[in-house]
NUVEX-31149 format. One line per field, with one value per residue: y, z, x of N, C-alpha, C in turn. Coordinates in steps of 0.001 Angstrom, whole numbers, plus 524288, in hexadecimal, padded with zeros to 5 digits. Layout:
// residues N
nyy (Y,...)
nzz (Z,...)
nxx (X,...)
cayy (Y,...)
cazz (Z,...)
caxx (X,...)
cyy (Y,...)
czz (Z,...)
cxx (X,...)
***
This chain:
// residues 224
nyy (7FB57,808E5,811BA,81B17,828CB,82E76,826FE,8230A,82BC6,82C8B,8233E,8252C,82D0A,82756,82085,827FC,82AAA,822CB,8222C,82C45,83953,83B3A,83158,82BE3,8301D,82E3D,8238E,816E8,8108F,806A7,80442,7F9EA,7F64F,7FDAD,8008D,80A29,811A3,81714,81812,81D7E,82579,8304C,833C6,83713,82F7C,82B5D,82223,81911,80D6B,80743,7FDB6,7F4AE,7EBA7,7EC59,7F10D,7F822,7FE8D,80449,8094E,80FBE,816BE,81BD9,825FB,8289A,82987,82A15,82B0A,821B7,817AD,80DDC,80853,7FE0C,7F1A2,7E7EB,7DC54,7DB2B,7D2D5,7CA0B,7CACF,7C91F,7CE73,7D051,7D5DA,7DFF4,7ED70,7F0D2,7F9BE,7FA84,7F161,7F385,7FC1C,7F77F,7F09A,7F7E0,7FCC4,7F48D,7F29E,7FC2D,7FF8A,8071E,80E1A,8083A,808A4,805D1,8088E,80423,7FF1E,7F3F6,7E905,7E45D,7DAA7,7CE09,7C03D,7BAFA,7BB4A,7C5E5,7D14B,7DCBF,7D886,7D700,7CE1F,7C499,7B9BF,7B322,7BC29,7BDA9,7B6F1,7B6CD,7B827,7BBFD,7B9E4,7AEEF,7AD1E,7B0FE,7A9BE,7A0FD,7A28A,7A189,7A914,7A8AE,7AC06,7B6C0,7B910,7BA5A,7C48E,7CF79,7D900,7D5FB,7CF31,7D67C,7DB64,7D322,7D184,7DB3E,7DB0C,7D2E5,7D755,7DF61,7D946,7D386,7DB2A,7DF34,7E846,7F25D,7FAF5,7FCF2,8027C,800B3,804D3,801B0,7FF26,7F7DC,7ED63,7EB1B,7E0F4,7DA06,7DD50,7D93B,7CFE2,7C227,7BB60,7BFB8,7BEF5,7B919,7BDDE,7C826,7C670,7C4B9,7CE15,7D598,7D3F3,7D99E,7E307,7EF0E,7F5D0,8033D,80BF0,810CE,810AE,80FFB,80E8B,80F7F,8056F,80835,8114E,80F4D,80F60,80854,80042,7F7FB,7FBEC,7FB33,7F689,7F7AA,7FEAD,7FE20,8064A,803E8,805F1,8004B,7FC4D,7F541,7EBE7,7E488)
nzz (80000,7FD31,80595,80CF2,80D40,81694,81E69,81C73,81EDE,8298F,82CD3,82AFA,8324B,83B8A,83AF6,83C2C,8468F,84B56,84691,8457A,83FEF,83201,82F8E,8266C,81FF8,825CE,8281F,8227D,819F9,815CE,80D37,80B58,805D6,7FE87,7F6A9,7EFB8,7F519,7FD17,807CC,808F6,801D0,80391,8097D,80C40,80BB7,811C9,81098,80985,805B9,7FC40,7F958,7F24C,7EDC6,7E357,7D743,7D199,7D91A,7DCBC,7D38A,7D24C,7DA3B,7D8D6,7D94C,7E387,7F030,7EC8F,7F121,7F570,7F8EF,7F413,7EBA7,7E972,7E44F,7EC69,7F21E,7FDB6,8038A,7FEC0,7F913,7F9BF,8022E,7FC35,7F3B6,7F6C8,7F621,7F6A9,7FC60,803A5,80995,80DFE,8142C,81B67,8202A,824A8,82BDD,832C5,83609,83A0C,84093,83DC0,83AD0,8333B,82A3F,826E3,82004,81D08,81542,81431,80C5A,80F42,80DAD,80FFD,8119D,814F1,81727,81C4E,8244C,81D99,817B6,80CE4,8058D,7FEF4,7F7B9,7FAB0,7FCE1,804FC,80313,8034D,80369,80D33,81304,812C9,8182F,821FF,824F9,82599,82E95,8361B,83709,832C2,83092,830C7,8286C,82038,81EE8,817D7,81B60,824CE,82123,81C90,825CC,82A99,823D7,824BB,82F57,82F0A,828B1,82F21,83712,8315B,82DDE,83723,83B7D,84462,845EC,84080,83A5E,837A6,83063,82EB1,826FB,828CB,82992,835AA,8396E,83AE6,84407,84C53,849AA,84AF3,84426,84299,84B2F,84D3A,84624,84A2A,8538F,8501D,84AAE,852A3,85806,8533F,85090,85463,85753,85540,8523F,84BD4,843FB,84012,8357C,82D6F,8243B,81A8E,817D1,81094,8030B,7FC92,803A3,80C50,816C7,824FE,82A7C,830AB,82E46,83276,8364D,83A37,841F5,84388,84B0B,847FB,84B8C,849E6)
nxx (8033F,801A5,8070D,80084,803D1,8022E,80330,80CF0,812F7,810BC,81514,81FBC,8211F,81FA0,8280B,82FC2,82E95,833AA,83D82,840EA,84068,84100,8447C,8446E,84C1B,854D2,8569B,85942,8501B,84764,83D9A,836B6,82E3F,82A7D,82366,81CE2,82202,81CB4,81E3E,8275B,82886,826AE,82EBE,83C0B,846FF,8530B,8590C,853EC,84D90,845E2,83CBE,834A3,82AC5,82790,82BE9,82618,82171,829DE,82C7D,823C8,8252E,82E6D,83234,8327E,8387A,842E9,84C4F,84F27,8581F,85868,84EDB,846B7,8421C,83D36,83996,834D8,83157,834C4,83E54,84C4E,85658,85ED5,85BDC,85AE6,85EE3,86C74,86EBE,86686,867BB,87152,86EA7,867EE,86EEE,875B9,86F24,86DC4,8781A,87BD3,87417,86D01,860F1,8568D,84BFA,83E71,832C9,826F1,81C35,817C4,8127C,8055A,80162,7FBA2,7FBA6,7F312,7E515,7DD1A,7DA0D,7DCE0,7E4FC,7ED75,7EA3F,7F092,7F3BA,7FF25,804BD,80BAF,813B3,81FC1,82DE8,83104,82804,8280A,83149,82E8A,826E6,82D16,8329D,82B64,8236F,819C8,80C8A,80DEB,81407,80D5C,80A86,80E19,81273,81710,81E7A,8253C,82896,82DC7,83647,83B44,83DDF,84527,84CDC,8506B,854BD,85C50,86376,86667,861F8,86015,859FF,84F71,844D7,837BC,82D10,82015,81511,809B0,80016,7F937,7F8A3,80117,80581,7FFA5,7FAA0,7F84D,7FD39,806C7,80CF7,81661,81D03,81D0D,8223B,82C7F,82E45,82D6A,83673,83E10,839A7,83383,8281B,825D7,81FF8,8143F,80836,7FA8F,7F15E,7E5B0,7E2DB,7DE57,7E2F8,7EA4A,7E9BA,7DFDB,7DF98,7D8AF,7D012,7CFA4,7D79D,7E433,7F02B,7FCE5,80792,81406,81F5E,82B8B,8367D,8416C,84B14,85654)
cayy (80000,80DF4,813AE,820A1,82C60,83006,822E8,822E7,83011,82B27,81F1A,827B0,82FB9,82361,81EDA,82C3C,82A77,81EC8,822F8,831C4,83C07,83A8B,82C26,829FF,831DC,82CBE,81DF6,813B8,80E58,8033C,8034A,7F4E3,7F543,80337,80197,80F18,8150A,81A7B,818EA,82087,82933,835C1,834B2,836CE,82BE5,82B9A,81D10,8163B,80930,80643,7F8F3,7F2C2,7E6E4,7ED57,7F53F,7FC04,80251,807BE,80C8C,813A0,81A79,81CBA,82B69,8295B,827B2,82942,82B0E,81C78,8154E,809E2,8070F,7F906,7ED90,7E3DB,7D96F,7DAC6,7CDE2,7C5A0,7CB7E,7C8A4,7D35A,7D10A,7D980,7E540,7F0AE,7F0C9,7FE49,7F963,7ED7C,7F62D,7FF62,7F3F6,7EECD,7FC43,7FD68,7F067,7F308,80115,800AC,80BBB,80CFD,806EE,80961,8043E,80A51,800F6,7FD6C,7EF18,7E6A1,7E23C,7D5CB,7C97C,7BB88,7B8C8,7BEF2,7C8A0,7D6DE,7E041,7D5BC,7D6BF,7C86D,7C2B7,7B4A7,7B30C,7C14D,7BD8F,7B2DF,7B97F,7B5F0,7BD78,7B6ED,7A98D,7AD2F,7B1A3,7A4C3,79D26,7A373,7A0B3,7ADA0,7A710,7AF53,7BC23,7B99E,7BB7A,7CA3C,7D1B5,7DCE6,7D341,7CD62,7DAF1,7DC1D,7CED1,7D273,7DFC8,7D91E,7CFCB,7DAF9,7E1E2,7D565,7D214,7DF57,7E0BD,7EDC0,7F366,7FF94,7FCA3,80485,7FF3E,80706,7FDAE,7FF17,7F26A,7EBDD,7EA21,7DB90,7D73D,7DF03,7D66E,7CAFB,7BD61,7B8F2,7C266,7BEC2,7B759,7C1F6,7CC8A,7C4F6,7C5A9,7D3A3,7D8A9,7D338,7DD7E,7E7C5,7F1AE,7F9CE,80845,81014,80F24,812C1,80CDF,81173,80C16,8030F,80AAC,815B5,80D8D,80F45,80337,7FC5B,7F7BA,7FE1D,7F78E,7F471,7FBA5,7FE48,80026,807AA,802E5,806D4,7FC40,7FC53,7EFFA,7EB64,7DF1C)
cazz (80000,7FD5F,80AE5,80CCB,80F27,81BFC,821E5,81BA8,821EF,82F1A,82DB2,82B62,8375E,83FA3,83AA2,83E3B,84C44,84D03,84444,84537,83B21,82D5F,82F92,82108,81DCC,82951,828B5,81DDE,81A03,81168,80C63,808A2,802B0,7FDCC,7F2EB,7ECFA,7F8B9,80006,80D24,80901,7FD79,8053D,80D31,80A26,80ED3,8112C,80E95,808AD,801EA,7FADF,7F64A,7F1EA,7EAA9,7DDDD,7D497,7CFE2,7DD54,7DCB3,7CEDE,7D323,7DE3C,7D7D8,7DA74,7E92E,7F354,7E91F,7F45A,7F771,7F791,7F032,7EAF9,7E6CE,7E4E2,7F014,7F471,80320,805DB,7FBBB,7F70E,7FD67,80323,7F82D,7EFE1,7F8EC,7F480,7FA25,7FFD4,807EC,80CFF,810F3,8181B,81F80,822FE,827B7,8304E,8367E,8380A,83CD8,8441F,83BFC,839B3,82E08,82A89,822D2,82071,818DC,8152F,81127,80ADD,81371,80BDF,81368,80EB3,81704,81707,8212F,823DF,81B63,81541,80738,8051A,7F9E8,7F841,7F9ED,7FD73,808D2,801A6,80221,80606,812B9,81568,8138F,81C61,826EF,8264D,826D4,833EE,839B7,837D5,83112,82E08,83055,82342,81C5A,81E8D,8152F,81EB4,828A0,81E3F,81C56,82AF6,82B90,82104,82727,83430,82DB5,826C6,833CB,839A6,82DF3,82DA7,83C71,83C21,849B6,84608,83BC6,83B4D,83398,8304D,82BDF,82647,82898,82C56,83B28,83B1F,83C94,8495A,85056,847CA,84D16,84027,8425E,8505D,84CE9,84389,84DC3,85750,84D9B,84973,8576C,859DC,850CF,84F43,8587C,8556D,857B8,850CD,847BF,843B0,83CD5,83289,82ACA,81F6D,815CE,81661,80BC6,7FEB4,7FAAB,807D0,80F34,81C0B,8292B,82D2C,831DD,82C99,8366B,83535,83EF0,841BC,84683,84B74,847B8,84CCA,84971)
caxx (80000,80435,8065D,7FF02,807D5,80141,80529,8129C,81531,81063,818F1,824D8,8215B,82056,82D82,832F6,82E5B,83761,842B1,84243,83EED,8444E,846D9,844F1,8511C,85914,85789,8581B,84AD7,845FC,83807,8374F,8298C,82953,81F3D,81DD4,824EE,81931,82027,82C3A,828B5,82682,832FF,84151,84A25,858A6,85ADC,84F07,84D33,84074,83BFB,82F4F,82A57,8264A,82EB0,8223B,820AD,82E5F,82C0E,81FAA,826CD,83403,833A9,8321C,83CE6,8476B,85109,85031,85D22,85705,84953,8475E,83E26,83ED7,8353E,83695,82FB8,836D5,8439E,850A3,8591B,862D1,859B4,85ADD,86350,870F9,86E77,862E9,86A24,87571,86C18,86616,87391,877B0,86B99,86EF0,87D75,87CBE,86FCE,86A29,85B6D,85499,84652,83AC3,82D5D,824A7,816BA,8180D,80D84,8021F,7FF0A,7FBC2,7FA35,7EE3B,7E0CC,7DC13,7D905,7E0D1,7E94C,7EDB9,7EA82,7F260,7F637,804C5,80722,80FF5,81766,824A6,8327C,830DB,823C6,829C7,8352E,82BB2,8246A,83128,83474,82710,8200F,8149A,808A7,80FCA,81667,80953,809D2,8129B,814FC,81A43,8230B,828D0,82AE2,83163,83B34,83DC2,84031,849C2,850E0,8529A,85818,860AF,86756,867AC,8607E,85E4D,8569A,84C43,83F95,833FE,827D1,81D15,80F6A,807F6,7FB59,7FA92,7F7AD,805D3,806B5,7FCB7,7F864,7FAAB,8008B,80BD0,80F67,81BCE,8200A,81DCA,8264E,83187,82E8F,82E3B,83BCC,84180,836BF,83092,8247B,826FE,81C55,810B6,802E6,7F706,7ED6D,7E1F8,7E4D2,7DC65,7E653,7ECC5,7E604,7DE53,7DFD6,7D3C6,7D024,7CE40,7DC2C,7E81E,7F594,80078,80CFE,816F9,824FE,82E3D,83C2D,84389,8509D,85824)
cyy (804DE,8106B,81981,82423,82DCE,82C0C,82202,8271F,82ED4,826DF,8216A,82A98,82BD8,82139,82305,82C60,826A8,8202B,8289C,83424,83B0A,83543,82A25,82B72,82FEF,826F7,81AF6,8110F,80B17,80288,7FE7B,7F331,7FA90,80442,80668,81353,818AE,81B9A,81C62,82531,82EE8,8373B,83401,83384,82CB5,826AC,81981,81202,807EA,8014C,7F766,7EE2C,7E7F3,7F1EA,7F98F,80021,80631,80B57,810FD,817E0,81C16,8223D,82C83,82707,8266D,8295A,825A9,81A66,81134,80908,80231,7F566,7E94E,7E16F,7D81C,7D584,7C925,7C626,7CAED,7CDDD,7D449,7D4ED,7DF15,7E857,7F085,7F53D,7FD4B,7F56A,7EFF1,7F99B,7FC12,7F1F6,7F318,7FD23,7F955,7F111,7F7C5,80276,80577,80A56,80B86,806F9,806EC,806C0,807DC,80007,7F87D,7ECEE,7E444,7DCEE,7D153,7C4CE,7B8F7,7BCEB,7C182,7CE6C,7D9C8,7DD77,7D63D,7D0FE,7C6DE,7BD93,7B525,7B828,7C131,7B953,7B56F,7B6B6,7B730,7BA85,7B14E,7A93B,7ADAA,7AC82,7A0B3,79DD1,7A383,7A548,7AD10,7AB20,7B4FD,7BD31,7BACA,7C150,7CCC3,7D5CF,7DA4C,7D0DE,7D1C4,7DBB1,7D7EA,7CFCC,7D729,7DE29,7D619,7D32C,7DDAD,7DE2D,7D445,7D629,7E15A,7E663,7EE99,7F7DD,7FFF8,7FE81,8034F,8021B,803B6,7FEEC,7F961,7F1DB,7EA77,7E469,7D8E2,7D8D9,7DB62,7D105,7C630,7BAB3,7BB24,7C21F,7BD3E,7BB67,7C67D,7CB52,7C612,7CB7A,7D6D3,7D7D6,7D76E,7E2C9,7E9D8,7F5E3,7FEF2,80C9D,80DFA,811E4,80F28,8107A,80D92,80A41,805E8,80FDC,81462,80D26,809AC,7FEE7,7FC87,7F9FF,7F9D6,7F4FD,7F8C0,7FA8F,800C6,80249,80704,803D1,80308,7FD53,7F6A9,7F008,7E5AF,7DD26)
czz (80000,802A9,80AC9,80F76,814E2,81FCD,8211C,81EFB,827C3,8306D,82E43,83090,83BCB,83F99,83D02,8442D,84E7A,84B5C,84450,83FFC,836CE,82D49,82A08,81EB4,820FC,828F8,823B4,81E62,81520,8115F,808E5,805A7,80135,7FA25,7EFB7,7F0BB,7FBF9,80586,80D65,8055B,7FF28,80904,80A80,80DD0,80DD3,80EC9,80E2C,80491,80124,7F7A7,7F661,7EE21,7E4D0,7DBA4,7D2EC,7D410,7DD8B,7D7F3,7CFB9,7D6F6,7DD96,7D930,7E04C,7EBFA,7EFF2,7EC27,7F654,7F586,7F34E,7F046,7E792,7E7C2,7E86F,7F280,7FA09,8058D,802F0,7FA33,7FB52,7FDF6,7FF2E,7F3FE,7F1DE,7F6D5,7F883,7FE10,8047E,80BAB,8104B,81542,81CA0,822C7,8268A,82C8C,83476,83916,83B8B,840A8,842AF,83A85,833FE,82E63,825F3,8240A,81BE6,819A2,811DA,80FCB,80F83,81207,80FB1,81080,810BB,81715,81C51,82040,821C8,818FA,80F5B,805DA,7FF89,7FABF,7F727,7FADE,80128,807AA,7FFAD,804D2,80BD9,81587,81679,817E9,821B4,828A7,827E9,82C5B,837D3,83AA1,83539,82E69,82D8D,82AEF,81F06,81B69,81C48,8187D,8228D,825FF,81DA3,8218A,82C2B,828C3,82345,82C28,83311,82B92,82B58,8369B,83673,82E05,83310,83DAC,84188,84A0A,840E7,83D21,836A1,83471,82CAD,82BB1,825DE,82AB6,831F2,83CCA,83D3A,84219,84D74,84EB4,849C9,8492A,84021,84785,85017,84A33,84740,851DC,8551B,84C8A,84E4E,859DF,857BD,85008,853E9,85613,8583A,85660,84CB2,847E2,8402C,839DF,82F95,82581,81A84,8149C,8117D,80784,7FCFC,7FEB4,80AF7,814A8,82011,82BDD,82DB4,82F15,830E5,833DE,83A54,83E00,84581,84696,84B93,848F7,84CA4,84EB7)
cxx (80364,8030C,80512,80306,8070D,8037F,80B03,81537,8150D,8145B,81E68,8255D,82236,825DE,83114,832DB,83261,83CF4,84484,840B5,842F0,84705,847C3,84A3F,855C5,85A8D,85642,852D0,849EF,84014,837AD,8326F,82751,824CB,82076,81FB6,8217E,81B1A,824F9,82C26,828F0,82AE4,8383F,844A6,84FF4,85AE6,85620,84FB9,84776,84021,83643,82F3F,829ED,8295F,82AE9,82138,8252C,82E48,82832,8214C,82C7F,835CE,833D1,836DB,841A2,84C92,85288,8556C,85C5A,85124,8492A,842B7,8404C,839FF,836BF,8354E,831D9,83C93,847C0,85371,85D72,86101,8597F,85F86,867B5,870AB,86AEC,8653E,86E71,8731D,86A0F,86AAA,875B5,87458,86CA9,8743A,87E2C,87860,86CA8,8648C,85A7D,84EA6,84370,83577,82A6F,81ECF,8167F,812B0,80AA5,7FFCA,7FFA9,7F98D,7F53F,7EA09,7E00A,7DB75,7DDC1,7E573,7E901,7EE82,7EBFF,7F52B,7FC06,80794,80BCD,813FF,81C65,82926,8326E,82C89,82559,82DDD,83282,82937,82875,83341,82FF0,82378,81ABA,81147,80A54,81215,81265,80897,80EB6,8156C,818B9,81F0B,82707,82B8F,82EE6,83693,83E10,84087,84535,84E32,85387,85654,85CF7,86501,868CF,8665E,85E0C,85A64,8539D,846C8,83C1F,82EE5,8247E,81748,80DB4,80275,7FCD5,7FA7E,7FC90,80784,80454,7FAC4,7FB40,7FE45,80618,80ECB,8152C,81F34,82112,821F6,82BB6,83259,82FEC,8339B,83F73,83EDF,833A8,82D29,8258F,82322,8188D,80B81,7FFB1,7F353,7EA00,7E40F,7E310,7DF14,7E97B,7E8AC,7E4F1,7DE7A,7DAC8,7D462,7CF32,7D2DE,7E042,7ED3A,7F8E0,80567,80FE5,81CC6,8279C,8340C,83DFE,84955,8521F,85A22)
***
């Protein structure tokens, strides 16, 4: 979904409460599901990496965030890290080695492989490399939710690079916060992540999305 500007601006303000003003220009940031860059387009970044699944999205937004270090196609739930730009891998390594902050502000897909309220029900939608990895380590039904797959890979990136100061701003459905299917995942997530800020708004703020459910924005501090 294209994220409305009013909520993008509020998300940036909430991130600023944690990271300080002008965090966008101060700290490296990777928008790993940028789409047409709605979460970053109105802000100037100092060190920004932008990736998404479709080249067409990057083509449509080619005039935006031209200051980005690298803008590239990357399937966050299937591609290996060997496909990441060298500049991004070096920035992640530096964050781990030097203890410097690294950030993400994302609105990942909400698709789920099972039916239910507000689910984008599509057969096989969660059949990804990350989903299979989650199931192999016993996280079961949590792997059916694409947002949680994003969180799982982010958590693993933080661990892999030994990053001690990682701030994530996340738009998501609230179900993974409390749903019983996500209990085992939350146990693992809470070992490295701490909730520090957030807000909620109605789902129909997104164009073409049905009403009657909430969208959360949450800010998390992660540390390996």
